[in-house]
KETI-191655 format. One record per residue (C-alpha): x, y, z negated; residue in one letter. Coordinates in Angstrom, 2 decimals, decimal comma. Last residue first. Layout:
// residues N
x:X	y:Y	z:Z	aa:a
...
//
This chain:
// residues 302
x:2,34	y:78,82	z:30,35	aa:c
x:4,29	y:79,24	z:27,44	aa:g
x:4,40	y:77,53	z:23,90	aa:g
x:8,13	y:77,95	z:23,65	aa:n
x:8,89	y:74,34	z:22,25	aa:g
x:6,25	y:72,79	z:20,46	aa:g
x:2,52	y:73,06	z:21,71	aa:a
x:1,43	y:73,21	z:17,81	aa:a
x:3,44	y:75,70	z:16,99	aa:d
x:2,47	y:77,89	z:19,66	aa:m
x:-1,21	y:77,13	z:18,86	aa:r
x:-0,61	y:77,97	z:15,45	aa:a
x:1,00	y:81,61	z:16,18	aa:a
x:-2,10	y:82,08	z:18,33	aa:l
x:-4,54	y:81,34	z:15,42	aa:d
x:-2,97	y:83,39	z:13,34	aa:e
x:-2,71	y:86,27	z:15,80	aa:v
x:-6,43	y:86,01	z:16,55	aa:g
x:-7,31	y:85,78	z:13,01	aa:r
x:-5,16	y:89,24	z:12,10	aa:l
x:-6,97	y:90,62	z:15,23	aa:f
x:-10,39	y:89,70	z:14,46	aa:d
x:-9,58	y:91,58	z:10,73	aa:l
x:-8,43	y:94,85	z:12,64	aa:i
x:-11,96	y:94,49	z:14,21	aa:e
x:-13,34	y:94,60	z:10,82	aa:a
x:-11,45	y:96,93	z:8,93	aa:p
x:-13,04	y:99,67	z:11,81	aa:p
x:-10,31	y:101,04	z:14,74	aa:c
x:-10,42	y:105,00	z:14,91	aa:g
x:-9,23	y:106,70	z:18,13	aa:k
x:-6,53	y:109,45	z:18,24	aa:g
x:-5,39	y:108,54	z:21,46	aa:g
x:-1,56	y:107,63	z:20,64	aa:f
x:-2,16	y:105,16	z:17,79	aa:r
x:-5,34	y:104,34	z:18,11	aa:v
x:-5,18	y:103,55	z:22,03	aa:e
x:-1,85	y:101,84	z:21,80	aa:d
x:-2,92	y:99,85	z:18,98	aa:g
x:-5,98	y:98,47	z:21,50	aa:r
x:-3,84	y:97,96	z:24,12	aa:r
x:-1,25	y:95,67	z:22,28	aa:f
x:-4,33	y:93,77	z:21,23	aa:l
x:-5,88	y:93,29	z:24,19	aa:a
x:-2,51	y:92,37	z:25,85	aa:a
x:-1,77	y:90,10	z:23,13	aa:v
x:-5,88	y:88,64	z:23,74	aa:f
x:-5,60	y:88,77	z:27,56	aa:v
x:-1,84	y:86,92	z:27,16	aa:d
x:-3,51	y:84,03	z:24,58	aa:d
x:-5,94	y:83,34	z:27,51	aa:g
x:-5,14	y:79,35	z:27,03	aa:g
x:-1,74	y:79,86	z:27,59	aa:s
x:1,11	y:82,51	z:27,21	aa:l
x:4,26	y:83,19	z:29,74	aa:r
x:1,76	y:85,26	z:31,75	aa:c
x:4,38	y:87,88	z:32,65	aa:a
x:2,05	y:90,20	z:34,19	aa:r
x:-0,34	y:90,59	z:31,34	aa:r
x:2,07	y:91,29	z:29,21	aa:v
x:3,24	y:93,79	z:31,32	aa:d
x:-0,17	y:95,67	z:31,27	aa:e
x:0,10	y:95,66	z:27,55	aa:s
x:3,39	y:97,82	z:28,11	aa:t
x:6,39	y:95,73	z:27,36	aa:m
x:9,70	y:96,76	z:25,44	aa:a
x:9,25	y:94,52	z:22,48	aa:l
x:8,07	y:91,73	z:24,20	aa:y
x:11,45	y:90,99	z:25,91	aa:n
x:10,82	y:87,41	z:27,32	aa:l
x:12,57	y:84,60	z:25,82	aa:g
x:9,06	y:83,24	z:24,93	aa:t
x:9,14	y:82,45	z:21,02	aa:r
x:11,69	y:84,97	z:19,80	aa:f
x:9,92	y:87,61	z:22,34	aa:t
x:7,03	y:86,39	z:21,22	aa:l
x:7,41	y:86,87	z:17,25	aa:f
x:8,97	y:90,14	z:17,75	aa:a
x:6,33	y:91,98	z:19,64	aa:r
x:3,88	y:90,53	z:16,95	aa:l
x:5,69	y:91,97	z:14,50	aa:e
x:5,88	y:95,37	z:15,83	aa:r
x:1,87	y:95,11	z:17,16	aa:s
x:0,58	y:93,87	z:13,68	aa:l
x:2,66	y:96,63	z:12,12	aa:i
x:1,45	y:99,34	z:14,39	aa:a
x:-2,11	y:98,15	z:14,11	aa:l
x:-2,15	y:98,40	z:10,31	aa:a
x:-0,60	y:102,04	z:10,54	aa:e
x:-2,82	y:102,76	z:13,33	aa:a
x:-6,05	y:101,56	z:11,04	aa:p
x:-4,41	y:103,22	z:7,93	aa:d
x:-4,16	y:101,22	z:5,37	aa:l
x:-6,16	y:100,55	z:2,06	aa:a
x:-8,97	y:98,55	z:3,40	aa:d
x:-6,96	y:95,84	z:5,38	aa:c
x:-4,42	y:95,82	z:2,35	aa:g
x:-5,17	y:92,27	z:1,58	aa:a
x:-5,57	y:91,14	z:5,36	aa:r
x:-2,24	y:93,47	z:6,07	aa:l
x:-0,33	y:91,24	z:3,39	aa:s
x:-1,45	y:88,14	z:4,72	aa:s
x:-0,88	y:88,90	z:8,92	aa:v
x:2,71	y:90,13	z:7,58	aa:v
x:2,93	y:86,33	z:5,82	aa:r
x:2,11	y:84,59	z:8,61	aa:r
x:4,62	y:86,11	z:10,79	aa:l
x:7,34	y:85,41	z:8,61	aa:s
x:6,27	y:81,81	z:8,51	aa:r
x:6,05	y:81,47	z:12,11	aa:s
x:9,58	y:83,03	z:12,59	aa:a
x:11,03	y:80,47	z:10,36	aa:l
x:9,34	y:77,44	z:11,89	aa:a
x:10,50	y:78,70	z:15,42	aa:r
x:14,21	y:79,06	z:13,62	aa:r
x:13,95	y:75,50	z:12,14	aa:r
x:12,55	y:73,90	z:15,45	aa:r
x:15,27	y:75,41	z:17,56	aa:d
x:18,08	y:74,05	z:14,76	aa:a
x:16,51	y:70,79	z:14,77	aa:a
x:16,43	y:71,01	z:18,79	aa:g
x:20,01	y:71,88	z:18,80	aa:r
x:20,92	y:69,03	z:15,88	aa:l
x:19,56	y:66,74	z:18,53	aa:l
x:20,99	y:68,27	z:21,51	aa:p
x:24,49	y:68,01	z:19,38	aa:l
x:23,99	y:64,48	z:18,16	aa:g
x:22,41	y:62,98	z:21,55	aa:k
x:25,25	y:62,66	z:24,59	aa:l
x:28,30	y:64,78	z:22,89	aa:a
x:27,56	y:63,01	z:19,19	aa:l
x:26,85	y:59,70	z:20,12	aa:w
x:30,53	y:59,66	z:22,41	aa:s
x:32,35	y:61,31	z:19,61	aa:v
x:30,78	y:58,47	z:17,37	aa:c
x:31,75	y:55,65	z:20,06	aa:a
x:34,98	y:57,25	z:20,61	aa:v
x:35,60	y:57,27	z:16,84	aa:f
x:34,63	y:53,55	z:16,68	aa:a
x:36,52	y:53,01	z:19,55	aa:l
x:39,87	y:54,26	z:17,62	aa:l
x:38,92	y:52,70	z:14,14	aa:a
x:39,01	y:49,38	z:15,81	aa:f
x:42,15	y:49,55	z:17,73	aa:v
x:43,95	y:50,70	z:14,54	aa:s
x:42,34	y:47,99	z:12,73	aa:g
x:43,17	y:45,66	z:15,10	aa:y
x:46,95	y:47,06	z:15,27	aa:i
x:47,39	y:47,36	z:11,27	aa:l
x:45,82	y:43,56	z:10,72	aa:l
x:47,62	y:41,93	z:13,12	aa:a
x:50,93	y:43,54	z:11,22	aa:t
x:50,23	y:42,82	z:8,08	aa:g
x:53,39	y:40,40	z:7,31	aa:s
x:55,19	y:40,07	z:11,02	aa:a
x:54,56	y:37,91	z:13,08	aa:a
x:52,44	y:40,01	z:15,46	aa:l
x:55,67	y:41,70	z:16,28	aa:p
x:58,26	y:39,00	z:16,63	aa:e
x:60,41	y:39,10	z:13,70	aa:q
x:63,93	y:40,74	z:14,76	aa:a
x:67,20	y:38,60	z:15,45	aa:s
x:69,42	y:38,36	z:12,58	aa:s
x:72,45	y:40,44	z:13,18	aa:l
x:75,75	y:38,52	z:14,90	aa:e
x:78,54	y:37,05	z:13,49	aa:g
x:80,58	y:34,98	z:16,08	aa:q
x:80,55	y:31,51	z:15,94	aa:g
x:79,95	y:31,09	z:20,25	aa:d
x:76,55	y:30,09	z:19,20	aa:e
x:75,79	y:32,85	z:17,14	aa:g
x:76,17	y:33,00	z:13,50	aa:a
x:73,85	y:34,80	z:11,57	aa:l
x:74,59	y:37,44	z:9,20	aa:i
x:73,82	y:38,68	z:5,49	aa:s
x:74,30	y:35,80	z:3,77	aa:a
x:74,46	y:35,47	z:-0,08	aa:i
x:76,40	y:32,29	z:-1,68	aa:q
x:75,61	y:31,57	z:-5,22	aa:v
x:77,72	y:31,15	z:-8,33	aa:k
x:76,15	y:30,74	z:-11,57	aa:m
x:77,83	y:31,39	z:-14,85	aa:a
x:77,64	y:29,25	z:-17,86	aa:g
x:73,66	y:28,26	z:-19,15	aa:p
x:73,08	y:30,10	z:-22,49	aa:a
x:70,32	y:28,61	z:-24,27	aa:f
x:68,99	y:28,30	z:-27,47	aa:g
x:67,44	y:31,53	z:-27,68	aa:e
x:67,83	y:32,68	z:-23,99	aa:l
x:71,02	y:34,00	z:-22,77	aa:r
x:71,50	y:34,48	z:-19,04	aa:i
x:74,39	y:35,75	z:-17,50	aa:e
x:73,76	y:38,51	z:-14,09	aa:p
x:74,37	y:35,91	z:-11,54	aa:l
x:77,77	y:35,63	z:-9,74	aa:e
x:78,34	y:36,38	z:-6,40	aa:i
x:80,05	y:34,69	z:-3,02	aa:t
x:79,18	y:36,63	z:-0,15	aa:g
x:76,70	y:39,53	z:0,74	aa:s
x:75,76	y:42,06	z:-1,69	aa:r
x:72,48	y:43,28	z:-2,93	aa:f
x:70,63	y:39,91	z:-4,41	aa:a
x:67,64	y:39,28	z:-5,58	aa:v
x:66,67	y:37,05	z:-8,16	aa:f
x:63,99	y:34,25	z:-9,18	aa:d
x:65,37	y:31,48	z:-11,77	aa:i
x:64,16	y:28,11	z:-12,04	aa:l
x:65,33	y:26,10	z:-15,04	aa:a
x:64,58	y:22,69	z:-15,36	aa:r
x:65,25	y:20,11	z:-18,17	aa:l
x:64,96	y:16,41	z:-17,41	aa:e
x:63,10	y:13,71	z:-18,75	aa:g
x:60,41	y:13,39	z:-15,86	aa:d
x:59,67	y:17,13	z:-16,67	aa:a
x:60,88	y:19,81	z:-19,57	aa:l
x:60,20	y:23,44	z:-18,38	aa:d
x:61,98	y:26,70	z:-18,98	aa:l
x:61,40	y:29,28	z:-16,56	aa:e
x:62,95	y:32,60	z:-15,71	aa:i
x:62,08	y:35,87	z:-14,08	aa:r
x:63,34	y:38,64	z:-11,85	aa:s
x:66,96	y:38,18	z:-12,16	aa:v
x:68,74	y:41,03	z:-10,44	aa:t
x:72,20	y:41,11	z:-8,57	aa:a
x:75,63	y:42,25	z:-7,47	aa:d
x:75,29	y:45,62	z:-9,49	aa:d
x:74,25	y:43,57	z:-12,55	aa:t
x:70,98	y:42,42	z:-13,97	aa:r
x:69,36	y:40,60	z:-16,75	aa:p
x:65,75	y:40,50	z:-17,83	aa:l
x:65,05	y:42,16	z:-21,13	aa:i
x:63,26	y:45,33	z:-19,17	aa:a
x:61,80	y:43,40	z:-16,54	aa:s
x:59,30	y:41,12	z:-18,69	aa:t
x:59,29	y:37,83	z:-16,81	aa:d
x:60,36	y:35,34	z:-19,19	aa:v
x:59,01	y:31,54	z:-19,01	aa:v
x:59,17	y:29,00	z:-21,49	aa:l
x:57,19	y:25,57	z:-20,99	aa:p
x:58,75	y:24,64	z:-23,54	aa:l
x:58,34	y:25,74	z:-27,35	aa:p
x:61,89	y:27,54	z:-28,46	aa:a
x:64,67	y:25,09	z:-29,52	aa:m
x:66,50	y:25,24	z:-26,45	aa:p
x:66,39	y:22,22	z:-23,88	aa:a
x:70,28	y:21,27	z:-23,35	aa:a
x:69,69	y:17,88	z:-24,74	aa:s
x:67,33	y:17,45	z:-22,00	aa:p
x:70,33	y:17,35	z:-19,79	aa:d
x:70,40	y:19,81	z:-17,07	aa:f
x:68,55	y:20,20	z:-13,55	aa:i
x:69,06	y:23,82	z:-11,91	aa:l
x:67,08	y:25,09	z:-9,60	aa:i
x:67,81	y:28,92	z:-7,95	aa:l
x:65,20	y:30,75	z:-6,35	aa:r
x:65,49	y:33,96	z:-3,27	aa:a
x:63,77	y:37,27	z:-3,34	aa:p
x:65,47	y:38,52	z:0,02	aa:d
x:67,90	y:41,40	z:-0,49	aa:g
x:70,54	y:40,40	z:0,84	aa:v
x:70,28	y:37,21	z:2,94	aa:y
x:69,84	y:33,82	z:1,52	aa:v
x:70,28	y:30,97	z:2,87	aa:t
x:68,59	y:27,45	z:1,27	aa:h
x:65,68	y:29,26	z:0,83	aa:p
x:65,77	y:28,10	z:-2,52	aa:v
x:68,58	y:27,35	z:-4,16	aa:l
x:69,28	y:23,72	z:-5,42	aa:t
x:71,61	y:23,25	z:-8,13	aa:s
x:72,69	y:19,56	z:-10,27	aa:s
x:73,87	y:18,16	z:-13,00	aa:r
x:73,78	y:21,37	z:-14,58	aa:p
x:76,72	y:21,69	z:-17,51	aa:e
x:75,65	y:23,45	z:-20,56	aa:p
x:77,65	y:26,14	z:-22,09	aa:p
x:80,47	y:25,23	z:-24,66	aa:a
x:79,16	y:25,76	z:-27,86	aa:s
x:79,24	y:22,27	z:-29,22	aa:f
x:82,54	y:21,59	z:-27,60	aa:a
x:84,07	y:24,02	z:-29,01	aa:a
x:82,49	y:23,41	z:-32,49	aa:a
x:84,05	y:19,86	z:-31,61	aa:p
x:87,37	y:20,61	z:-31,30	aa:l
x:87,74	y:23,30	z:-34,37	aa:s
x:87,45	y:20,82	z:-36,69	aa:l
x:90,66	y:18,97	z:-35,37	aa:g
x:92,09	y:22,69	z:-34,80	aa:a
x:91,36	y:22,97	z:-38,38	aa:a
x:92,78	y:19,81	z:-39,89	aa:l
x:95,97	y:20,15	z:-37,63	aa:v
x:96,47	y:23,17	z:-39,30	aa:a
x:95,94	y:21,81	z:-42,66	aa:l
x:98,04	y:18,86	z:-42,65	aa:r
x:101,11	y:21,27	z:-41,35	aa:l
x:100,26	y:23,68	z:-44,32	aa:l
x:101,10	y:20,64	z:-46,67	aa:c
x:104,31	y:19,36	z:-45,09	aa:a
x:105,26	y:23,02	z:-45,18	aa:k
x:104,47	y:23,15	z:-49,21	aa:p
x:106,21	y:19,77	z:-49,67	aa:r
x:109,43	y:20,76	z:-47,62	aa:n
x:110,30	y:23,59	z:-50,09	aa:m
//
């Protein structure tokens, strides 16, 4: 009975002796030094932990090794690791661990396990308040407005945009609206002249077939509408004598217009005839009148 017990005891001692080197080999590497950047880290601020290891702790993977894929980086409720970099330099292994902490006090960073590299627990101190002169805790002071990132650009950009808006509104009120109104008036005058010329061309083409009274009535009606639009006077309600007294036309055009209206009244109400040649003269006169008013611009008045 004593001999089997002695054998079992020797086996136990041998197993214990073999397990000690294995345990020592599997123990996480201890850093020679650690540095926290910045020195004081606040909740929610990005920070970096720099660990210096013996080069024997380097993993089998080629260096430098950078891991920045969020899907495989560790995270806990206290902190999240955003980047890990391993590199050999000056005979030492450097581990750069970027993280963001979500809780103040002493926290333990998420466990890092890379291929052949698994450091032990990493604890850092996270601050949330600053200590005042009296030793009491106080909230950190607000950053100066112009010192905050992007503040100056926002302020100057807003001022520039406001000045540009005011300048555009001022230009539109002083210059833009009159220019737009002038362009609109010129377009309306051009459309009125074009419409009158189409009527004249149509009457000239059918002069022989149309009744003189009907031709003069159409020409008088269209010319009255054209002059009413161009001069602002109601030529639709004027007699031939009213046209001469109104004197809104220059270069003797008022005499021509009065003669046209009077001749139209004579043919229409007096039963007098009007040869085609006379109607053609009136048509040419209306075309010349429209051309002169277009060349004069404005209302073409006297």
